[in-house]
Each structure stands twice: as C-alpha cells, then as structure tokens.
N, C-alpha and C positions, 0 to 999 in steps of 0.2 A: 624449513627452520624458521622459528619465530625470532623477531627483531624486538630488542628491548632498549629503550632510551633511559639512561641513568643519569639524571642531573642531580649533582652533590658537588659543594664547594669544598668539602674536606678532602684534599688529595689522597690521603691514606685511605679512608673510608671507600671514595670512589674507585681506587685502583683494586683494592681487595675484593670489594663487592662484584666489580666487573670481571674479575678473574674467575671467581666463583660461578658466575652465571655462564660464561664462555665455557668452562670445564663441563658444565651441565649440558651443554649443546645449544645455548642461545647464541644469536648474533647480537653483540652489544656495542652500542655507540654511547660516547659519554659527553658531557657538558659540565663545565665548572660553575656555571651560573644559568638563570631562568631564560635570559635573553638568547645566549648560544644555544640553549636547549630548544627554544622555540624555532630559531633558524635551522637546527638539524632536523627538526621534526618536519618543517615545510619542505626541506629538500627530499626527505625519505620518511615517508609515514610510518611510525613504529606500530608493532603490534601491541605494546603495553609500555607505559612510562612509570618508573620509579622516581620520584622526585622529593628532594629536601624541602622543607618549609622555610627556615630561615637561612636566606642566601643573599649576596649582594646583588645589585643592579635590577633584578626582578626576584621576588620570592615565590614560594610554591603556590599560594593563593592566586598570585598574578598569573603564573603559568596556566593553572587550571581554568582561570576565567577565560584566557585566550583560547584554550582548546576548546571550551564550550561554545565561544563565539564564532569560530571559524569553522566553516563548513567542511574543509579539507582535513580538519584534526579533530572534529566533534565525535564522541563515542570511543575513542581510544581508552581502554582500560588504564585507570590511573591509581596508583599506590603512593600514599604520602610515607616518606621516611623522615623522622625527627627525633631529636632527643627531648622535645618538650613533651609533657604528659598532661597538660592541663586539658580537662574534660571540655572547656569552650572551644579550644583548637580543632578537637576531634570533631565536636559537633559541627563546627564552621566547615570542616573538610567534607564531611558527609553531606551536609546541606548543599554544597556546590556540586556534588556529584562525584566525590572520590569514592573508588571501590573498596579501598582498604587502608589500613593505617598501621605502620609498622613503627615502633618505639626503639630507638638505639638506647643501649646495645641490644642487637638481635641475634638468635642463633641462626646456624647455616639452615637448619630445618624450618624454622619460622620463615625465612627469606624465600626458600624454595618452594614451600607448601603455599605461601601467599601468592607467588608468581603463577604456579601452575593451576592453582584454584581459580585464579581470575581469568586465565586463558581457557581453561576448561569450560568455564561458565559462558563464554562468548562463542561456544561451538553448538549450542542448543536449538538453533533454528532449524526446523524441519525442511526438507526439500519441498514440500507441498503441505497444504492445509485444505480439509475438507470443509469448505465455507458453508455448505448446506447441512453440515451436522455438528454445529458448534464450534467451528474452526476459526472464527473471527476473534471469539474470546481467548482461544488457545493463542493464536498469532499474537494478539495485544498483550497477553501475559508475558510470552517469550520475548516480544520486543521490549517491554518493559525491562526484564531482566538483563537480556543480551546487549541492549542498546545503551543501558545506564539511562533510561528514560524515566526519571522519577517523577516528572511532572505530567506523565501521560495520563490522561483522565480515567478514573474508575467507573464513570458514569456510563455503562453499557446497556442500560434499559431499553427496550423497545418502546417506540412511540406509535400509538395507534393512528391510521390515516384512513378515513372513511372514503368509500368509492366515490369517484369523480371529484374528491378533494384536491386543491393545487397544493403541491409540495413548494414549489417556487415558481415564479413568473419571469418570462423573457424580459431582460432589462434589470433585474434584481442583481444587487451585489452579492457575491458568494460568501458565505459565512462558515460552511461546512461540506464535508463529504458524506454522502448517504449510502447506507448499506440495507438491501433489501432482505429482511429476516422471514417475511412472509407476504404472500400477495403478488401484485405485478403493478409495475409503474411504467407509464410511456412518457417519453420526452417529445414534445411537440413545437414545430416552428411554423409560424404563420407567414405566408407571402404577402407581398405588397397589395395582392388583388384580394386578400382576405381568405385565401385557401389554406386549410390545414395540412401540414406534412408531418407525419410521424418520424422522428429521426431515430429512435430506438424504444426497444422493450426490455425490462429489467426484472428479473424474477429472483427467487430465493438464492442467496449466495452471490449476488452481484453488487458491485458499486457503481453508482452514478453521481453527477453533479460536480465532478473533480476537474474536468477540461477548465472551467472558468477560473478556478483557484490556481491552477498551474499557469494559466496565461495571465492571471492578475486582471481579468476582465469581468464585465458583467455576464450574466447568463446569457446564451444566445437563443435558448430554447426555454420552453415552459415544462415542468414535470407534473403530471398528474396521476392520481390513483386509478387504475383500471378495476381493480377490486378492493375489498376492505383489507388494508395491508398492514405490516408492522415494519418500521425503519429504525435503524440505529444510527444515530448521529455521531460523526467524528468531527470535533471542532477543528477550526482552520489551524488553531496552534499545535493541535495534536497531529494533524496531517502534515504540518511542517517539520515536526520533529521526526515522524516516521520516514520523511524523505531525506532529512538532511543530517541527522545526528550521528548515525552509523551506517556504514557502506552495507554491511551484511543485511541490516533491517530494511534499508530502502530498496536494494536489490528484491528483496522477498516481496516487499509491498508493491513495488512496481509490477512484479511478476502477477500479483493478485489482482491489480488494476487492468492488466493489459488486455487489448484484443479490440476494444470498441472503437479505437480511431481508424484503424485499417477497415473494420466492418462498414463504418459511416462512408468512408471514401468510396468503397465499393458500391454501396446503396446509391450515392449520389451520381456516379458514373453510368450505373444501370439506368437511372430515372432519364438520364441525358441521352443515352445512346441504344438502350435495349428495347426490344419490341414489349407489348404489354403481356403477350403470352409468356415471355420468358421472366418478366418482372414478377408476375403473379406466381409462377412456378418457384422461382427463387425465394421468394417470401414464405411460401408454404414450407419450402425445405427448410428454411432458416427457422421456423417456428415448430416444425416437427421434432419433437423430443421425447421418444419412446424410452422406456427403461424396463428393467427386468421384472419390476413389479408391475409395471403398466405397459406391455409391448403395444397395446392398441390405443395408446394416448391419443386423445383428440385435442384439435386447435379450437380453444374457445375464445372467439374474438367477433366483435360485431362487424358487419359487413363496411360500416362506414370507417372504423378503425383500420381495418384491413386496407381499404381503398386509400385511406391517407398513408399507410406505410408504404403501399405500392406506388403512390404518386398518381393516381388516375381517378376517374369518376366512379362513383358506386355501381352505375349502370355497366360501365365497362368492365369492372371486376366481376360483376355477376354473370355476365355474358361468358367470360373466360372460365369461371368456376363451373358453370353448367357445361361447358364444353369438356372440360376435364372429367366432370362426373359421368357424362355420356360415354366417354371413352374408357371408363372403369379405372381411372387412375385415383379418384378420391370418391368419398362418400358424403354427400351433404345432407344436414338436418337443418331446421330453422337457426338452431345456435350453435351447433358444433361443426367441424370438418374433420373427418378421418382420412388420412393418407393410406391407400390401399396398396399402391405400387410405387414406392418412393424412387427406384432406380428407372421405371419407365418414366415418371414424372420428370426426373432429371434430363432424360433423353429428348423428352417431349418440349422441353424449351426452345429447342432450334426450330 
C-alpha cells in the first residue's frame, strides 16, 4: 500500500483530500506546514508528496528544495497543490523538479489521476538491462524519468580511444565513470619495484573507474586501451544523481556496477597464496567467454598482459601454458588461446 504525505495549511482542504485518498486505498499522513511535513517525511519516507505552495513557516518551494538536497528524501514524486495560477510559479516548480501541478479547486478525478500517474511512472525500471545491446541508453532514459533526474546529461556519445592510449593514470583525480561500448580496457597498477600488475579487464557492457569516485580518492591504478575502443563518459555529477536521488534508480545502478570488487579481492588473494598453475588456470577461465554465436571463442591477449594479470613473469606463464597445451586442455597459437576442456582445466588447477 502506497504512502502519501499531504502538506496543506487549510484544514478543510487537508481533511477532505486526505479522506478521499484514504478511501481510494492509500495510507495518508498529513501536515499543516512545510516544517512538520519535512519532519514526518524524515520519520517515514513517503512514496509521494502532495504539497501546497503558500504556507506558513516553510512554503512548498522550501519543502521541495529540502527534499532535493536530502539523500533520504531525494527522488520522491512531488505534486504541487495551490490556488495560484501564475505561469511563473508553475515554471519555477517544474524547474525545481516537481512532477505535477494541481490548481485549486480541483476535481476528484484530477487529483486521483495525478496521483496514480505519478506513482505508475515510478514503476518503470526494468529488473535488468542488456548493457551489451544498447541497455545503457535505455537505463539512463528510464532513470531520468523514474528518478526525476532532470539534470542527467543527455550527452551519451561514444568517445574513441586508440589502442595503448591512457584513459586515466594512477594518482589522477576521478571526474567520471567509464562505460565500455566497444573494445577492451585494462586497469594496471605498478609496484614499487616497477612491475606491472593488471587489476582488471573490461569489455563491452562493463563500467570501470567508479571505485575512486565512491571512495573520493585518486585513482589507485591506471586504465589503458587494449584495443581500439569506444567509451561513454558518465560525469561525476550524473554518477552522484544516479546513486543518491532515487532509491530505485540507485539500487538498479549499483546492480549494474556490481561484481568487480569481489573479483579483485579474489585475484589478490590468489596472487598471495595460490600456485602459478592455479593462477594461470583461473585467469584463463575468467577470460573464457563462449557465446551461442561463437562457442569456440578464443582469448586474444598478449603473453605480457596475461603474465601481468596472473602476477608472474612471462617465462613462467609460457611454461604453464605449454604444459596445459601438451595435456590437451588448451590450444595455443602465436596470438590466441582456445580452451578445449574447460572442466578439465578447472580440475587441473589443483
């Protein structure tokens, strides 16, 4: 059952509107001014707010401003209710992020249609998005509508990045999140001894570069294009909006981002405690990505890059790959690796 917060200083209108909404099946909380309304909202986050503009103590514009600035309240659907009909007031409310505007006196149908329309609009996020098939644009469009993110950037053009070009360097201040539309990106960390360690590979449909933004710290690794690639940039302000302005949007966005932190922890643990044979096998299996269209997909990666990913010398990697090749687990060519027996390779780690 949806909860509506009704903020209205006129007792007659407040009581009659609340009764109508309650009869329709909504749970209704009421407040006679903006300050009390904010206190009620902080105590129990509503699903929708209906708010008068001209009120004592704190007017409707002030209420909406506080909602927009408070992470706990940002993104709640907001309908202004007022007797004023001046166009400037309507424009100001919409520019601040109000979702609708009802002018008193209003009919029962006008009120109920406005409420159901706002609530229905906030149910349009899909359970999942195919990021490899245009899903990023679809998600951002839905996030803009569902989360009332009027300021979300419409610039989603792909930026070309040439092979071996740096995307960012270790120690750089983060300014955006990156989405791989085409190609591959590796993230690399250099040890004190000057040894290169690959901390991640990112292909089409994956995000990277967001951990520094989340931690508000400089990048702890560098990002370099493995192939000619195309990246979509999500500016820092947009990233913050997606995470903070609406719980449904932030939950979905976190779901799209998730997975890399745990993978990196496992990689570091493996480097510390696992044998070279297991680390090479785990890396091969992690890079192995057959599809229905390409069941015999090969791993295209230089031996130096794979050695940096495993955390070993190229000579040790080559010896282990040769052993797997002789055992019929993989097939080696100068540029590609094809996994022939993934299950046997998984067992061969031990």
